[in-house]
N, C-alpha and C positions, 0 to 999 in steps of 0.2 A: 504494500500500500504506500503510495506517495503522498506525503503531507508537507506543509511548510514547517520550518523549524520551530515556530511558536506553538504548534500543535503537538510537538513531541513532549512526552512527560520526562521529568528528571529521572535519570538512571537508564533511560532507553537509548539505544544506539541504532545507527543505520548508515547507509552509504549516501553520500551527496549525489543526487541525480542531476540537478541542474541549478544554475544561478540565473535568475531572471532579473536582469538589470542592465543598465548602460555600461559603457566601457570603464568609466571611473569606478563605479561600484564593484564591478567584477574584479578589477585590478586590486581594489582595496581588500576585499575578502580573500582573494588568492594570496595576497601578501601576508595574511594571517594564517595561511595554511589550509584554508577551506577551499577545496577544489573538487570538481566532479570526479567521482570514483574513490574519494577518500572516506575512511570510516570516521564517523563523528559521534560523540556521546554527549548528551545534554547533562550538565551538572546541576544547574539551577536556573530559575527565572523569577522575576518579580511579578507580583499579582497584577499590578496595573501598568501594562505596556512598558515595562522596564527592560533593561538589557538582559539578554539570554547568555548565560555562561556555558561554554561548551569545551570539550576536550578533543583536540585533533593531534594525533600521534601522542607525544608526551607533554603537550603544551595546552594550557587553559587560556581561552580568550573570551572576552565579553563582546557581544555583537548587539547593536541597537535593535529595538523592536521592528522598526521599518525595514531595515536590511534583512533581519531574520525572516520576515514574511516573504521575502523574495528568494530564499534558499530552500529548495525542494529536497526532501530526504526520502529515500526508500527505506521505510522502517521495518525492522526485523521483529515481529511479534510472535 
């Protein structure tokens, strides 16, 4: 099942399927290590549209809510 990053629950992981955004946004998240084909695990999120903390490889990064909505994840449930 493919969902955006904001819909993934903390502790769930999956594979980045697609990044829907312009050139600048795509470059920005790829610089954080979030690329299509990479395994990503959601660590935490804030209740009201706050940043989403994820782990990619051995690095934790925080991604803003608007950007997280444009990152599609193939969830393993």
